[in-house]
N, C-alpha and C positions, 0 to 999 in steps of 0.2 A: 183370579183375585181370591177365589174362595179357597184355594189351597192355601194362599199365603195367610189369609185370615184364621184357617185351621190351625197353623204352626204358630201364629202368634197368639191364639187364643189359650195355648197350651203354656205359654212361657212368660217372661218378664213383661212384656208389653201388657198382656191382660191385666196382670197385678199392678202395674203403674195406673192403668186406666181406672181400675177400681178405686186405688188409692187417692187419685186426683179427684175422683168424683165425690168420694166421701169428705175430703178436704173442702172440695168446693162447696158441697151442700151444707157441710158443718159451719161455713164462713160466710158464703153469699147466699145460700138457699136456692131453690129451684129456679125461681124467676131469674136469677143473674146467669143461669146457665142455658136455659131455653128461650131467655128473651127479657127484655127490661119490662119496666111498669109504665105503661101507656098512661099519658096524661098525667104524669107526675112531675114535680120539680126535678130539675137536673143539676148535677154538679159539674159537669162536663161533656162535651160530646166528642167523639172520635171518629173522624171521617163521615161526619153527619149522624153517626149512631150514639144514642144518648146514655149516659151513667147516671142512673137515677139517685136523686137524695136518698131514697129509702135503701137501697141496696148499699150506699156507700156508708149510712150511719148503722147499718146492721154490721158491715164488717169492722168499722171502728170499734163498736162494742166488742166484738168477739177478739179482736187483736188485743185490746185493753184487758180483757179477761185472761187471754193467753199470757200476757206479760205479768199479770199480777199472779198467776199460777207458777210461774217460775221463780217468784221472788220466796225467800225462807220466810219471810213475813210479810205477807202482803199489805201493802199499803198505797192506795190510790193516789195519794198525795205526792207519790214519787214518780208518777206517770208524767211523761211529756206529751201532753195532748196533741200539740201541735206538730210535732213530729210524728207521732201516730197518723194523724190525719194527712199529713204530705205522703207517707210511704204508703197507705192505704189507698189513696187516689192514684198513686203511681202503679200500683199494682193492678188495679181496675184498668188503667188505661193501656197497660202492656198486655193484659189478658184481651181486651178487645182487637189490639193489633194482630195479635197472633191468630185470633178466630178469623177476622177479616181477611188475612192473609192466605190462610187455608182455602176459604171460600173463592178468592181470586185465582188461586192455582187450580181450580176444579177438582179438587180433592173432596170426594163425597162416598159415603158409602150407599148402596140400595138397600131397601128394605130386606131384601134376601141376605145381604152381606151382615146386616145387623143381626139378623136371626142367628145366622150361622156363627158369628162371633159369640153371642150370649149363650148358644146351647152347647159351645164347646169349652166354654169357662169353668175349671174345676169348682169355682166358688158356688155354681148353681147345679153341682151333680151329686147324686147320691149312688155309690157303688158304680161310680164311671158312667152314669147315664144321666142326662138331662132330668132335672125335678122340676116341674112346672111351680109345685108348693114350695120348693125351697126358693126358687126364683122369685116368686110374688112376696113370700115372707121376708126375704133380705132386701128387696126394692121398698117394702113398706116400711123396714126400720130405718130405711134412710129418708122418709117421709116424703116419698115420691109416689106417682102412679106409674103404671107399665108403660104407657105411652111417653110419659116424661123421660123415663129412665132411658128408654131407646133413642130417644133424641138427643139425650146427654151423652150417651154412648157414641153416636154418630159424631157429634161435635168432637170430642175427646179424642177420639181415635185419630182423624184426620191431622190434628194440632200434632198428636204424639208422632205422627208418620213425618211430618216436617222436621221435628225435633230429632228424630233417630235417623233421616236422612242427612241432615246437615251435621249431625255429631260423628256419624260413621265415616263422613267424607274426608276426615282429617289424614294427611299424608306426610310422612317424612322419609327424607332421602336416607336410603341406606347407609352413604358414606357418614351422613350427619349423626346417625346413631353410632356406628362403630367408632368414630372420634371421640363422642361424648363417653362411650363406655372406655375407650382407651384412657381417657384423661381420668376417668374415675378409679381405673385399676392401676394408674400409675403408681410407681413407690419412688423413694428418693433416699440417697446415702448422704449421712451429714453427721457433723460433730456439733457439740455444745459445751460451753462451759458458763458457769454461773457465777454472777457477781452478787454478793449480799450486803445487807444492811452495814454489817461489821467492817467492809471493805472501805466505806465511805464513812464511818462514824466521826472519824477525827475532822472531817470537813462540815459537819452538822452542827450547829449551835443557834439557840432560840434566845433573844435578849426579852428582858421585861419591857422595853419599849415596843418591840414587835408584836408582843402578846397585848399590849395595851392597844395599839392601832389597829390589830385584826379584830378586838372587841368593839372598838369603836366604827369600824367599818362593816362589821356584821351584827350590828345590834339586834336586828330582828329575828336572829337565829337564838338569841339567848333571853326569850322572854317566858316568864311563866304563865301559861295559858289562863284565860279567862275560865272561871268554874263556877258553878252554883251547888249548894247544899239543897238537897231535895227531899220533901216529904212525899208519901205516896201509899194509897190503898189499893189492894189488889182483890177482885171478885174472880173466883173460877169455878168453873162447872164442878169440878173436882171436889171442892169443899162442900157443894151443895148436895152432892151424891151421898145417899145412905145405904150401903149394901146390905146392911142388916134388916132393913125395911123391905126387902124383896122377898116375895113367898117362896117357899120351896117348891111349889107347884109351878110358878113361873120359870125357875132354875131349871126343873125338870123338862118343861115343854121346850124350853130353848136348846136343851142339851139333844133332844130327839130330832130336831130340825137340823143341828149341826152334825150330828154323830157320822151320817155319811160323807159328809165334806171332810172331815178329819182323818177318814183312812186314807192312808198313804198308798197310791197305787203306783208301782214301777213296772216298766216294761222293757222285755230283753229283746233287742233288734240286731239284725246284721244288715249290712249294706254293701253296696257295689258302688265305688266313687269313679266317676268319669270326669278327669279333669277336663278345663276348657283347653280348646285348641283346634287345629284343623282337622283333626281325624275324630275329634269328639262324636258328632252326630252318627258319623258311620259306626263307630264303636258303639254307641249306645243301642242303635237300631240292631246291630249284631247280637247284642246281649239279649235284649228283649224278644228276638226271634228264637234264641235258643232256650229262653225262660218258656216261651210259649210252646214250644216242642218238647217241654218237659225235662230240659236238663236241670241238674241238681244247682241250686242256688249257691251254696258252699263251695262247689268245684268252680264255678263261673267265677265267686269273688276271688277265688286264689289265683285265676288266670288274668282276669281283667282289672281288678279293682286297683287303683292307685294310692288306696290308702294302705301303705305299706305295713304299718303297726297291726292292721287286723287282717289283712288279706290271706295270710298263711292259716289263719284261724277259720277261715270261711266268712270274713266280713264280722265277726261276732264283737259287738259293742257291749255286751253285758247288760245287766239291768240299770235302769236309769229312769229317775221321776221327772218332774216338770223343772224348767228354768235352768237345764243343764246344757242343751243343745241348741242349735239355731233354730229360732222360732218356726220357719219353715220346715225343717225336720221334724220338729217336735209336734206340730198340726198334724203331719201326715202320719207319724209314729201313733198317735192317740186316736186316730181315725181307722185304723187298721184292725181287723180280726186276726187273731192266730192263724198263721199260715199264709196270709195273704201278702202278695207283693204289691207295692204302691206304684203310681205312675212316676215318671221322672220328677224329682224334686230339686230345685235349684238353690243353692247356698253360696256363701262367698268362697267355698271350697270346691265348688264344681257341681255336677249333676249326680244324684244319688238314686239308686232304685234300692228301697228299703223293704226288708221282710221281718214280721213281727212273730218272734220264735215262742214268747210265752209271756205270762202276765201275772204277777203277784200281788197280793194286797195284804197290807198289815190290819191291825187290829185299832180298833178307835180308843182313844184313853177313855177310862171310867169316869164316870158323873163325880166321883169323890175327887180325882185328879183336876177336874176342871171347874169343879164348883165355885171356887172363889174368883176364877177370871169370868165366869158367866154371870155371877152375881154383881161383880163390880161393872161389868157391861151394861146389864139391865138397869142398875142404878143410875148409871151414866145417862142413860137413854131417857129415864123417867125425870131426871134433874134438867133435861133441856128446857122444858117450859118455865120451870121455877127459875133458872140461870136467866132466860130472856127477860121474865118480868123483873128481877133483880136489877139487871143490867139497865132497862129503863128506869127504875126507881133511882139507881145511883146517879144517872146522867141528869134527872132532875132536881135531886136534893144537892148535888155538886154545884151544878149552875147557880142555885140560888144562895150558895152558903159562902162566906167569907174565908173558910177554912176547911180543914179535913174532918173537924170534930163532929159535925151533925151527919154526914153520910157513913162514917164510920160506925157512929153508936146506932145508927137506924138499922144498919146491915149486919151488925156484930163483926164488923172488920176491924183489924189492927193497923194504926198507923206505923209505917216504918220510914227509914231515913237512909240517905245515900249521899255521901259527899263527893266532893271533888268530878262531878260531871262536867264534862267540857261539851263544846258545841258538837264535836265529833262522837259523844256518848260517852258510856262507862259501862258499870256492872249491870246485869240484869235487875230491872225491866228497862233501863236505860241503853240498852244495846239495839233498841228499835228506834230507827230514824224519826219515824212519825212523832213518837213521843218526845223525844229530844227537840225536835224543830218546834213543838208546841211549848215545850218548857223555857225555850229561848224566845218565844214571840213577844210581843211588847205587851199584850195584855196580860200575860202570865209573869215575865221578868219584869216588867216596870210598874205596872199597875196591881199586882198582887193577886190577881185571879186563879181559880183552880183552872186546870187543862180541861179539856173536854174529855170523855171518856175514849180511851184507846186501846183497840183489841191488840195485844202484842202476841198473839198466837197462842195455839193449844187452848182455846176456850179460857182465855184469862184476859179480862178487862181492867185497865188502871186509869186512876185520875192522880196526878201529882200538883204539887205547887212547889215554888221556890222559897226555902226557908231564909237563905242568905245568898248575896251574890258577891263574888270576887272577882273584880276586874282583872284584866291582863296587866301584869307589872313585869319591869326591866329586872332581871337577875343580877345581883352584885358581881363585879368580876371575881371577887374571892372565891366566889361558888362554881365559877366555870373556868378558871385560870388553867386547871389542870389538863381540862379538854382542850382548850385551846393551845396549850403548849404541844399536847400529842399531836394534835391535828397540824401544827407548822412543823413539827419535827418530822412526821410523815412526809408532808409535802417537800420538804427540803432534801431528805433522803431519796425520794423518787426522782428529783432533779438532778441530785448528786449521781445517782446510778446511771440516769440516761447521759449524762455528760461523759461519765467515764466509759459506758459502753460505746458511746461515739468516739471516743480517743483511741479504744481498743481496736475497733473497726477500722478507723484510719491508719493505725500502725499494721494491721495485718495486711491490709491492701497496699501499703507501700513496701512489702517484702519481708517484714519481720516475722519471726516464728513467736509462737505463744511464749515459749521459755524466755524470750528476750523481753518481754513487756514486763517491768517490775511492778505494774500496778495491778498484775493478775496473779494471783495466789494458787488458783485451781489448775486442772488438766483438762485438756480434751476429753470428753466421753463420746465414742463413736457409735452410731446406729446405720444399720444396713436394710434396705428394702422396707422402709417404713412406708405406710398407706395412709391414706387421708382419714382412716377411721382408726388409728392406732390408739389403744388404750393404754399404752405404756407411758406416754408422754402428756404433758400438760396442754390442752387445747390450744391454747395461745402460741406455744412453741409449735404445734403440727400446723395451725393457720399460717405463722410466720415462714416455716420451711416452703410451703407450697405456694407463697406469695412471691418467693424469689425467682429471679429469673434464670433460665438455663445456664450452666457453667459452659464456658469457651475455652478450648485449648487446653484442658485439663487445670484451668485455673479456678479454684474455688470462688464462690459467691458469699459474702459476707452480709449478715443482717443482725437485727438485734430485737427483743420483745420482753415487753414487762409481764412477768408471770403471777405476780402478787403485790402487796404492798411494799415488801423490803427485798425483792429478787429480780435482778434483770439477766437475762440470758443472751448471750452471744453466740451466734450460728454461722458455721461453716458449711455451705452447701457444695458438695463434692461431685455428686452424678444424679441424672434423673433417667429413670429406668422406665422404658415405655411400658404400658400396661398391655397385656395380652387379651386378646379378643378372638375367640372361636367364631368362624363366620357362620356356624350352623349351632352355636351354643344356646342353651334355654335362656342364659343371661341376656344375650343379646336380642333373642326373640321378645322376651319380656318387657326390655326396653324399648323396642321398636312398639310394641302395643301400648305401652304407657305413653310414650311421646305422641303416638298417634292419636289416642284418646285425649290427650291435653290439648293438641291442636284442634281437634274436632270440637272440643269444648270452646276454645277460643273464637272458632268459627262461627259457632251458634250464638255465642255472646255477640258477636260482632254483627250478626244478621239480626238479631233482635234489636240492637242499638240502631242499625240502618233503618229497620221498619219504623222503630219509634221516632227518629229524627224525621222521616218522610211523612208520618202521619198529621193531619190536620187537626190539631188539638184545640179546643176552645174551651174557656171557663167562663160562667156567667160572671 
């Protein structure tokens, strides 16, 4: 077991566990990982184990904050609190079920196993050796004690073992993968002829009566929406900031603290990439053994690296700064000293051995170049307190006033106007859903009050009121007649094309040639060995071609499809060419792995669902 732990501690499992712990701690807190809150109100019990109200409310709060952070303009009124509470409770129930299942299966780590796992984790190592100081510092940053962290590691590891075991058990029959790949690689030979709107134009006409009937039947589509003309005042942090009031000394002090951060550092690395596969582990071990024996990194890269673009050049990737490579690669790159070779680093491309070849640093911009930016930053920072006070004053005065004149004069703000604001919004600041919702509230719309102070983003606060309300009204027929006539013409054209195409297909199926059909002016256009991903043809044509049944006895199969508002295509499928599948091709291997992974994920999902259905869950 210790050997298995050593292997897992170096790879993806360890990273997953650390990530899970960080997320769990940030959301549930330590008590939710190592135990509940005894003697506290509960929101549910799972097989007799409590989910306390405290941990539930903590997660509800964090989940609400997470969703607000995802909004371009955070607005708590847009949150569905009931939905959040339901989803949070279900996630806690599922976590309890998995934890209990791991315990029932007897999956556990001894103290020695936990220690071995921790000491082998790269997150707690310095120069390849376990560092107790690094370990304690990292654990404390998570808000935990060492004993708590060890217990949390024990729990998360065994849960992850179940997840990995079930997910990796996915199995796909070789014949199934080969059949799917054969279908994917299948090509077809066919012909097409297009029927255009011009071919049926003589059949299409729209009368005044039809326009009027359509208008009456679809009156709701031809309404001028309800709008308001609004007045508003805006208070911004930027307007309160005065860069000229910032002293030269303050600017110089900030520059000194920032100078080191502003120096661009670039690192030149070389790498040996080992792609994932059955031989990956053996190849990696062989390369590491040769490096340990003193063989040249560049020569080994040329021999072993799967990165064909750099292998011939010793794996050299040149100089690069931050945010250019995969995060795992970047982290390793900036942790190396010149000449050092990293431990194996896993990315989406495979496993890398990285060597740091050189480091170069640029020069920091001069104080004169940055003075304006730094002065503005300091002014904005100094204005924070004034902005908070002014926002409070704005809120109080606006609440007590019948219009915007008093708050505008008190704070030296200008009253702006915006017309045509609908319930869906308008130009800024009425592109903020919360402000628009208040504008259309009964207090503001009907009773004439000011809105509350709404923070519309970027340290801007707005108060608005309705100047004039314009109810929704029916647009006269004269204004929309042209649109209705165009819609009816398009609809009738499409119907006529479909009828014409059906008649052409029927004639072809009866044995007539295309030249014998008077209603068709075009000629067949032939296509050979076209695949499902053909970029040469309209997607609707490709879809229709591959939806047709296989021709029998050299007799074409006919079909049709609409490719636009005014074009119909008739198709004659002549032949189906079986897709080639190499029994040992990389494409087939990749498909098998993908299908097995997908099946494993389905099985794990089903396993979770089974555990959830079998659990005895009670809610007070």
